[in-house]
C-alpha positions as CSV (number, residue, x, y, z in Angstrom):
1,M,-21.4,-1.8,-3.8
2,G,-23.8,0.9,-4.9
3,S,-22.9,3.0,-8.0
4,Q,-21.7,5.9,-5.8
5,N,-19.8,3.8,-3.3
6,M,-16.2,3.4,-4.4
7,H,-13.1,1.6,-3.3
8,I,-10.1,3.9,-3.4
9,A,-6.6,2.5,-2.6
10,V,-3.4,4.3,-1.8
11,S,-0.1,2.5,-2.6
12,G,3.6,3.3,-2.2
13,N,6.8,2.3,-0.5
14,I,7.4,2.4,3.2
15,G,7.5,6.0,4.3
16,A,5.9,7.4,1.1
17,G,3.0,9.0,3.1
18,K,0.2,6.5,2.4
19,T,-1.4,6.6,5.9
20,T,-1.2,10.4,6.1
21,L,-2.9,10.7,2.7
22,T,-5.5,8.1,3.6
23,E,-6.3,10.0,6.7
24,L,-6.4,13.3,4.9
25,L,-8.7,12.1,2.1
26,A,-11.0,10.2,4.5
27,K,-11.5,13.3,6.5
28,H,-12.0,15.6,3.5
29,F,-14.4,13.4,1.5
30,G,-16.1,11.7,4.5
31,W,-14.9,8.2,3.4
32,H,-14.3,5.3,5.7
33,A,-10.6,4.4,6.1
34,E,-9.1,1.0,6.3
35,Y,-5.5,1.0,7.5
36,E,-2.6,-1.5,7.3
37,D,-2.3,-3.5,10.5
38,V,1.0,-2.3,11.8
39,D,0.6,-1.6,15.5
40,E,-1.2,-4.9,16.2
41,N,0.9,-7.0,13.8
42,P,2.6,-9.8,15.8
43,Y,5.4,-10.4,13.3
44,L,6.6,-7.0,12.2
45,R,9.2,-6.3,14.9
46,D,10.7,-9.8,14.6
47,F,10.7,-9.5,10.8
48,Y,12.9,-6.4,10.8
49,G,15.3,-8.2,13.2
50,D,15.5,-11.4,11.1
51,M,14.0,-11.2,7.6
52,P,14.8,-14.8,6.4
53,K,13.2,-16.3,9.5
54,W,10.0,-14.3,9.6
55,S,9.2,-13.4,6.0
56,F,6.7,-16.1,5.4
57,H,4.8,-15.5,8.6
58,L,4.7,-11.8,8.1
59,Q,3.5,-12.0,4.4
60,V,0.8,-14.6,5.2
61,Y,-0.4,-12.4,8.0
62,F,-0.6,-9.3,5.8
63,L,-2.2,-11.2,2.9
64,N,-5.0,-12.6,5.2
65,S,-5.5,-9.2,6.8
66,R,-5.8,-7.4,3.4
67,F,-8.2,-10.1,2.1
68,E,-10.5,-9.6,5.1
69,Q,-10.4,-5.8,4.5
70,I,-11.4,-6.2,0.8
71,H,-14.2,-8.5,1.7
72,K,-15.5,-5.9,4.2
73,V,-15.1,-3.1,1.7
74,R,-17.1,-4.8,-1.0
75,K,-19.9,-5.9,1.4
76,G,-20.3,-2.3,2.8
77,D,-22.3,0.6,1.7
78,K,-19.7,3.3,2.1
79,T,-16.9,4.6,0.0
80,V,-13.7,3.2,1.5
81,I,-10.1,4.3,1.1
82,Q,-7.6,1.6,1.8
83,D,-4.0,2.1,3.0
84,R,-2.1,-0.3,0.6
85,T,-3.4,-3.1,-1.6
86,I,-3.3,-6.9,-1.7
87,Y,-1.4,-6.7,-5.0
88,E,1.5,-5.0,-3.2
89,D,1.8,-7.9,-0.7
90,A,2.5,-10.3,-3.5
91,Y,4.1,-8.3,-6.3
92,I,6.2,-6.0,-4.2
93,F,7.0,-7.3,-0.7
94,A,6.9,-11.1,-1.2
95,K,8.6,-10.9,-4.6
96,S,11.3,-8.5,-3.3
97,L,12.0,-10.8,-0.2
98,Y,12.2,-13.8,-2.5
99,N,14.6,-12.1,-5.0
100,S,16.8,-11.0,-2.1
101,G,17.1,-14.6,-0.7
102,H,15.0,-13.9,2.4
103,F,12.1,-16.1,1.3
104,Q,12.7,-19.8,0.9
105,E,11.6,-21.3,-2.4
106,R,9.0,-23.7,-0.9
107,D,7.6,-20.9,1.3
108,Y,7.4,-18.5,-1.6
109,Q,5.6,-21.1,-3.9
110,N,3.2,-21.9,-1.0
111,Y,2.6,-18.2,-0.5
112,L,1.9,-17.6,-4.3
113,R,-0.6,-20.5,-4.4
114,L,-2.4,-18.9,-1.5
115,F,-2.4,-15.5,-3.1
116,H,-3.6,-16.9,-6.5
117,S,-6.5,-18.7,-4.7
118,M,-7.5,-15.5,-2.9
119,I,-7.1,-13.1,-5.9
120,Q,-9.9,-14.9,-7.8
121,Y,-12.3,-13.4,-5.2
122,V,-10.9,-9.9,-5.2
123,Q,-12.3,-7.0,-7.1
124,P,-9.7,-4.4,-7.8
125,P,-10.1,-0.8,-6.5
126,D,-12.0,1.7,-8.6
127,L,-9.1,4.1,-8.3
128,L,-5.5,3.3,-7.3
129,I,-3.3,6.2,-6.1
130,Y,0.4,5.5,-6.3
131,L,2.8,7.7,-4.3
132,R,6.1,7.8,-6.0
133,S,9.1,8.8,-3.9
134,N,12.9,8.8,-3.9
135,I,14.9,6.9,-1.2
136,G,16.0,10.1,0.6
137,K,12.5,11.2,1.2
138,L,11.4,7.8,2.3
139,V,14.3,7.6,4.8
140,S,13.6,11.0,6.2
141,N,9.8,10.2,6.6
142,I,10.6,6.9,8.3
143,E,13.0,8.6,10.7
144,R,10.5,11.4,11.5
145,R,7.8,9.0,12.5
146,G,10.2,7.3,15.0
147,R,8.9,3.7,15.1
148,D,11.8,2.0,16.8
149,Y,11.5,-1.3,15.0
150,E,11.9,0.5,11.7
151,D,15.4,1.6,12.7
152,A,16.5,-1.8,11.2
153,I,15.2,-1.1,7.7
154,R,18.1,-1.1,5.3
155,I,18.5,1.4,2.4
156,D,19.0,-1.5,0.0
157,Y,15.7,-3.0,1.1
158,L,13.9,0.3,0.3
159,K,15.7,0.5,-3.0
160,N,14.7,-3.0,-3.9
161,L,11.1,-2.2,-3.0
162,N,11.1,0.9,-5.2
163,V,12.3,-1.1,-8.2
164,H,9.5,-3.6,-7.7
165,Y,7.0,-0.8,-7.3
166,E,8.0,0.9,-10.5
167,D,7.8,-2.5,-12.4
168,W,4.3,-3.2,-11.0
169,I,2.9,0.3,-11.7
170,K,4.2,0.1,-15.3
171,S,2.1,-3.0,-15.9
172,Y,-0.9,-2.2,-13.7
173,D,-4.0,-2.7,-15.7
174,H,-6.7,-3.6,-13.1
175,G,-8.4,-0.2,-13.2
176,K,-7.9,3.6,-13.0
177,L,-4.4,4.7,-11.8
178,M,-3.3,8.0,-10.6
179,I,0.4,8.7,-9.9
180,I,1.5,11.4,-7.4
181,D,5.2,12.3,-7.2
182,V,5.6,13.1,-3.5
183,D,9.2,14.3,-3.9
184,Y,7.9,17.6,-5.1
185,I,4.6,18.0,-3.3
186,D,4.1,18.3,0.5
187,F,0.4,17.6,1.2
188,V,1.1,17.4,4.9
189,N,2.4,21.0,5.6
190,D,1.6,22.9,2.4
191,Q,-2.1,24.0,2.1
192,E,-1.8,24.7,-1.6
193,D,-0.3,21.3,-2.3
194,R,-3.0,19.7,-0.3
195,A,-5.7,21.6,-2.2
196,R,-4.1,20.6,-5.4
197,I,-4.0,16.9,-4.6
198,I,-7.7,17.0,-3.4
199,N,-8.6,18.7,-6.6
200,M,-6.7,16.1,-8.7
201,I,-8.5,13.3,-6.9
202,N,-11.8,15.0,-7.3
203,V,-11.3,15.0,-11.1
204,E,-10.4,11.4,-11.1
205,I,-13.4,10.4,-9.0
206,N,-15.8,12.4,-11.2
207,G,-14.3,10.6,-14.2
208,L,-15.3,7.2,-12.7
209,F,-18.9,8.1,-13.2
210,S,-18.8,9.9,-16.5
């Protein structure tokens, strides 16, 4: 990538506002946006109905989809903002499913081997934006967007993911990290909050080239 072409990634739990922020920043800065494959994903609905049966299939699908995205990002000549990272697939979702007993040992080990083979060819994002949120806010956002298959998401699953997110972020050392606490900021409806976030990101981006 050219010196001014960056890879920005937005991370956070289900319902934290990743897609909304990705859209907002892509529009404001004129970046190309890469979104998580949710609507076309052939496993997601089945997964929420029966996690133990579909965990491996879903996680491999997401892993491959994200790897393809990163390859495209690094080959391109535009600044790209990505909705969720490949690290989250392994360190948050697969790990959480394994710890909860939804991922069989052999499938998890197979998945990890695949992830470690891929990660050797992955360059981390220039800036990672982590959206931190409490469970109440996540649930209310999930209900508001009204995806019927998400009705089956359990509170304990979201809590488990939040714990794994916090552990991962504490040890994240692949590059520049920015944490936004979305419990106290409404970048969707509040213009001042939106301007504040854009300004904060501007400062971080300028710091990448200083």
